[in-house]
C-alpha positions in Angstrom: 44.7 74.8 16.8 41.1 75.3 16.1 38.8 72.6 17.4 37.3 70.5 14.6 34.0 71.5 13.0 31.1 69.6 14.7 29.0 67.8 12.4 25.9 69.6 11.6 23.1 67.5 12.8 19.7 68.0 11.1 16.7 67.0 13.1 13.7 66.3 11.1 10.4 67.0 13.0 7.8 64.7 11.9 4.4 65.9 12.8 2.1 62.9 13.7 -0.4 62.1 11.0 -3.9 62.8 11.6 -6.0 59.7 11.4 -7.8 59.3 8.2 -11.5 59.7 8.5 -13.2 56.9 7.0 -14.9 57.8 3.7 -18.6 58.3 4.1 -20.5 55.7 2.5 -23.2 57.3 0.2 -26.3 55.3 -0.1 -26.5 53.6 -3.5 -28.7 55.2 -6.1 -31.7 53.2 -7.0 -31.4 51.7 -10.4 -32.8 53.8 -13.2 -36.2 52.5 -14.0 -36.8 51.6 -17.6 -39.2 54.0 -19.3 -42.2 52.1 -20.2 -43.9 53.6 -23.2 -47.3 54.8 -22.4 -50.1 53.0 -24.2 -51.6 55.4 -26.8 -55.3 55.0 -26.4 -57.4 55.5 -29.5 -59.6 58.5 -29.5 -63.1 57.7 -28.5 -65.6 59.1 -30.8 -69.3 58.7 -30.2 -71.3 58.4 -33.5 -75.0 58.6 -33.4 -75.5 55.5 -35.5 -76.7 52.1 -34.3 -75.5 48.7 -35.6 -77.4 47.8 -38.8 -78.1 51.3 -39.6 -77.1 52.9 -42.9 -73.7 54.5 -42.1 -72.8 52.3 -39.2 -69.7 50.6 -41.2 -69.0 54.0 -43.1 -68.1 55.9 -40.0 -65.6 53.2 -38.9 -64.0 53.5 -42.4 -63.8 57.4 -41.8 -62.0 57.0 -38.5 -59.4 54.7 -40.0 -58.8 57.1 -42.8 -58.6 60.0 -40.6 -56.3 58.5 -38.0 -54.1 56.1 -40.1 -54.2 57.6 -43.7 -54.4 61.3 -43.8 -52.5 63.4 -46.4 -53.5 61.0 -49.1 -51.6 63.3 -51.8 -52.0 62.2 -55.5 -49.0 60.3 -56.7 -47.7 59.8 -53.2 -46.7 56.8 -51.0 -49.7 57.5 -48.8 -52.1 57.4 -51.7 -50.8 54.0 -52.7 -51.0 52.8 -49.0 -54.7 53.9 -49.2 -55.3 52.1 -52.4 -53.8 48.9 -50.7 -56.2 49.4 -47.8 -59.2 49.7 -50.0 -58.2 46.3 -51.6 -57.7 44.7 -48.3 -61.0 46.0 -47.0 -63.0 44.6 -49.9 -61.2 41.2 -49.5 -62.1 41.3 -45.8 -65.7 41.8 -46.7 -65.7 38.6 -48.7 -65.1 39.8 -52.2 -63.2 37.4 -54.4 -59.9 38.8 -55.6 -61.1 38.2 -59.3 -63.7 41.0 -58.9 -61.1 43.5 -58.0 -58.8 45.4 -60.3 -56.0 48.0 -59.7 -55.4 50.2 -62.8 -52.1 52.0 -62.6 -51.1 55.2 -64.6 -48.0 57.5 -64.5 -48.1 61.3 -63.5 -47.1 62.3 -67.1 -49.8 60.3 -68.8 -51.8 62.4 -71.3 -55.6 62.0 -70.9 -58.6 63.8 -72.6 -59.0 65.6 -69.2 -59.2 69.4 -69.9 -56.3 69.6 -67.5 -54.3 67.3 -70.0 -51.9 65.7 -67.3 -50.9 66.2 -63.8 -47.5 68.0 -64.2 -48.6 71.6 -63.5 -50.7 70.6 -60.6 -48.0 68.5 -59.1 -45.5 71.5 -59.3 -47.9 73.5 -57.4 -48.2 70.9 -54.7 -44.5 70.7 -54.3 -44.2 74.5 -54.1 -46.7 74.5 -51.3 -44.9 72.0 -49.4 -47.5 69.3 -49.4 -45.0 66.5 -50.0 -43.2 67.6 -46.9 -45.5 65.7 -44.6 -43.9 63.0 -42.4 -44.1 59.6 -44.1 -45.4 60.9 -47.4 -43.2 60.8 -50.5 -43.7 61.6 -54.2 -44.0 58.6 -56.4 -44.4 58.5 -60.3 -47.8 56.7 -60.5 -51.3 56.7 -59.2 -54.0 54.0 -59.3 -57.8 53.4 -59.6 -59.2 50.5 -57.7 -62.2 48.9 -59.3 -64.8 46.3 -58.0 -67.2 44.8 -60.1 -70.2 43.0 -58.9 -71.9 41.2 -61.7 -75.8 41.7 -62.0 -78.4 39.9 -64.0 -77.6 42.2 -66.9 -74.4 43.5 -68.6 -75.9 47.1 -68.3 -73.7 48.9 -65.9 -73.9 51.4 -63.2 -70.6 53.0 -62.2 -70.4 54.4 -58.7 -67.2 56.4 -58.1 -65.5 58.4 -55.5 -61.9 59.8 -55.4 -59.7 58.8 -52.5 -56.9 61.4 -52.9 -56.9 64.8 -50.9 -55.1 68.0 -50.6 -52.9 68.5 -47.4 -55.3 67.3 -44.7 -57.2 64.2 -43.4 -59.6 64.9 -46.3 -62.8 63.7 -44.5 -65.3 65.8 -46.6 -62.9 65.7 -49.6 -63.3 62.8 -50.0 -63.1 60.1 -47.4 -66.7 60.3 -46.9 -67.2 59.4 -50.4 -64.9 56.3 -50.1 -66.6 55.3 -47.0 -70.1 55.6 -48.7 -68.9 53.3 -51.6 -67.3 50.8 -49.1 -70.6 50.3 -47.2 -72.7 50.4 -50.2 -70.6 47.6 -51.8 -70.9 45.5 -48.7 -74.6 46.0 -48.7 -74.9 45.0 -52.4 -72.6 42.0 -52.2 -75.3 39.4 -51.8 -78.3 41.2 -53.3 -80.1 40.1 -56.4 -79.6 43.3 -58.6 -80.4 43.7 -62.2 -77.5 46.0 -63.0 -73.9 45.0 -62.9 -72.3 47.5 -60.4 -68.9 48.8 -60.8 -67.4 50.6 -57.8 -64.4 52.7 -58.7 -62.2 54.4 -56.2 -60.3 57.1 -58.3 -56.8 58.3 -57.8 -55.3 61.6 -58.6 -58.6 63.7 -58.8 -57.1 66.6 -57.2 -54.5 67.1 -60.0 -57.0 67.4 -62.9 -59.4 64.2 -62.6 -56.5 62.2 -64.0 -57.8 58.8 -62.7 -61.4 59.3 -63.9 -60.2 60.4 -67.5 -57.7 57.7 -67.6 -60.4 55.0 -66.8 -62.9 56.6 -69.3 -60.3 56.8 -72.1 -59.6 53.2 -71.8 -63.2 52.0 -71.9 -64.1 49.7 -75.0 -67.0 50.6 -77.3 -69.0 47.7 -75.7 -68.3 49.1 -72.2 -69.5 52.5 -73.3 -72.6 51.1 -74.9 -73.5 49.1 -71.8 -73.1 52.3 -69.5 -76.5 52.9 -68.0 -75.5 55.5 -65.2 -72.5 57.0 -63.7 -72.7 58.0 -60.0 -70.1 60.2 -58.3 -69.9 60.9 -54.6 -67.6 64.0 -53.8 -67.8 66.4 -50.7 -71.0 64.7 -49.4 -70.5 66.1 -45.9 -69.4 69.7 -46.9 -72.6 71.3 -45.9 -76.0 70.6 -44.3 -78.0 70.5 -47.5 -77.7 67.2 -49.4 -77.8 67.6 -53.1 -78.1 65.4 -56.1 -77.6 66.5 -59.7 -79.0 64.1 -62.5 -79.0 64.5 -66.2 -77.1 64.1 -69.4 -76.0 66.3 -72.2 -75.6 66.2 -75.9 -73.7 69.3 -76.3 -70.7 69.5 -74.0 -69.2 73.0 -73.3 -65.5 73.5 -73.9 -64.8 74.0 -70.3 -67.8 72.6 -68.3 -66.9 74.2 -65.0 -67.5 77.8 -66.3 -71.2 77.1 -66.2 -71.0 77.4 -62.3 -69.9 81.0 -62.6 -72.9 82.4 -64.6 -71.9 81.3 -68.1 -74.8 79.9 -70.3 -75.7 76.5 -69.1 -76.2 73.9 -71.9 -79.5 72.0 -72.1 -79.5 69.3 -69.5 -81.7 66.4 -70.6 -83.7 63.9 -68.7 -85.0 60.5 -69.4 -87.0 57.8 -67.8 -84.1 56.8 -65.7 -83.5 60.3 -64.4 -87.1 60.7 -63.8 -87.1 57.4 -61.7 -84.2 58.9 -59.6 -86.4 62.0 -58.9 -89.2 59.6 -57.8 -86.7 57.8 -55.4 -85.7 61.1 -53.8 -89.4 62.2 -53.4 -90.3 58.9 -51.8 -87.5 59.2 -49.3 -88.7 62.6 -48.1 -91.8 60.7 -46.6 -89.4 58.7 -44.6 -87.6 61.8 -43.3 -84.7 61.6 -45.8 -84.4 64.9 -47.5 -82.5 65.5 -50.8 -82.5 68.6 -53.1 -82.2 68.4 -56.8 -80.0 70.7 -58.6 -79.3 69.5 -62.1 -76.9 72.3 -63.3 -74.3 70.8 -60.7 -73.6 67.9 -63.3 -71.0 70.5 -64.6 -69.1 70.5 -61.3 -65.3 69.9 -61.7 -65.2 66.4 -60.3 -64.9 62.9 -61.6 -68.1 62.3 -63.4 -67.0 65.0 -66.0 -65.0 62.3 -67.5 -68.3 60.5 -68.6 -70.4 63.4 -69.8 -69.1 63.1 -73.4 -70.7 59.6 -73.8 -74.1 61.1 -73.4 -75.0 58.8 -70.6 -76.8 60.1 -67.5 -74.7 61.1 -64.6 -75.8 61.5 -61.0 -73.5 63.7 -58.6 -74.0 63.6 -54.8 -72.6 66.4 -52.7 -73.4 68.6 -49.5 -73.4 72.3 -49.4 -74.8 75.5 -47.8 -77.7 77.4 -49.3 -76.8 79.9 -51.7 -77.9 82.8 -49.7 -75.8 81.7 -46.7 -73.7 84.7 -45.6 -70.6 82.5 -44.9 -70.8 80.2 -47.8 -67.2 80.6 -49.0 -65.3 81.3 -45.6 -66.9 78.2 -44.1 -65.5 75.8 -46.7 -64.0 72.7 -45.1 -62.4 71.1 -48.1 -58.8 72.0 -48.8 -58.3 73.4 -45.4 -56.8 72.0 -42.2 -60.4 71.8 -40.8 -61.2 69.0 -43.1 -60.7 66.5 -40.3 -63.1 64.2 -38.5 -63.0 65.9 -35.1 -63.4 69.4 -36.3 -66.5 68.4 -38.4 -68.0 66.4 -35.4 -67.4 69.4 -33.2 -68.5 72.1 -35.6 -71.6 70.4 -37.1 -72.7 67.5 -34.6 -74.7 64.8 -36.7 -73.8 65.9 -40.1 -71.6 63.0 -40.9 -74.1 60.5 -39.8 -77.0 62.1 -41.6 -75.1 62.6 -44.8 -74.0 59.1 -44.9 -77.3 57.8 -44.1 -79.1 59.9 -46.6 -76.9 59.1 -49.5 -76.7 55.4 -48.7 -80.5 55.1 -48.5 -80.6 56.9 -51.9 -78.0 54.6 -53.4 -79.9 51.4 -52.2 -83.0 52.4 -54.0 -81.0 53.2 -57.2 -78.9 50.3 -57.3 -81.8 47.7 -56.6 -84.0 49.2 -59.4 -85.2 46.9 -62.2 -84.4 47.6 -65.8 -85.5 51.2 -67.0 -87.2 51.3 -70.3 
């Protein structure tokens, strides 16, 4: 017999386990520090104007409009914000709200302006992308802000400036005019002036003088009769020569602006009021305040054109370069990105302060005059 099969014995070899190495304890990461937003410090600008001097308040208004209210496009939310700011500023000065009116009008309103309404201009603004700026939206209406300071007489002097702009901070065109009006109004608030003073901050100038013509179209016969003078401040710091144009016309050209390009200039009339304005300018020259008379500029395409048809004297303030200046047209600030406070201060130190001082002194003299026969 064969011997029985032996059971197969399997021997499992167990290798000794290597001792586990303790996990290396990594140092704890420091907790992430919360990001603390850095304080945005305001730009410090040094203006050469002392407290109490003409222009001291105006440069502060300019700074605010440059830093907080740029791109004041006509018929936009930013233009509306600017109107609110003008009203709030007048109230902060101490004017009673009963003296302030906001006159609203739509973009498609038809006025007696040579441009009719704002439609074609707004289409161009949109094509150029002006309404693409952050925080600026197109809306259907604009507005004039009107402050009336009663005088001893119902005879009225209008002092106007538009506050909308074209695709920039709009310092020359036309925050400087707005700042001029705001400081002038503050200076006149408690004065004993003969004439009733009506400060008008016009909207929608850049799309056809719509605000100014809307205002003029809605004047009553009595209000037109009481108009003594219309003053308009536009691009007053555009150049180093400070111009005033005074006069009135009885024969208005079909398209007044063509007179600026060599067309025949209608007769510009003067009267005792415009001659007194000339006397004020001449007297200021003895005090180092220099103004140049250029009557034909009353036909410039800006807001006072809306009042020429009434046959009342108009007075236009602006700044420019001399006609023979070789870079007259390439140095324009208005309607360019250079129309901002810091460029103008760096490019032309002192021009802002001098322009505001010059026209504020001139305004003081005109607004405080007694009745002119």
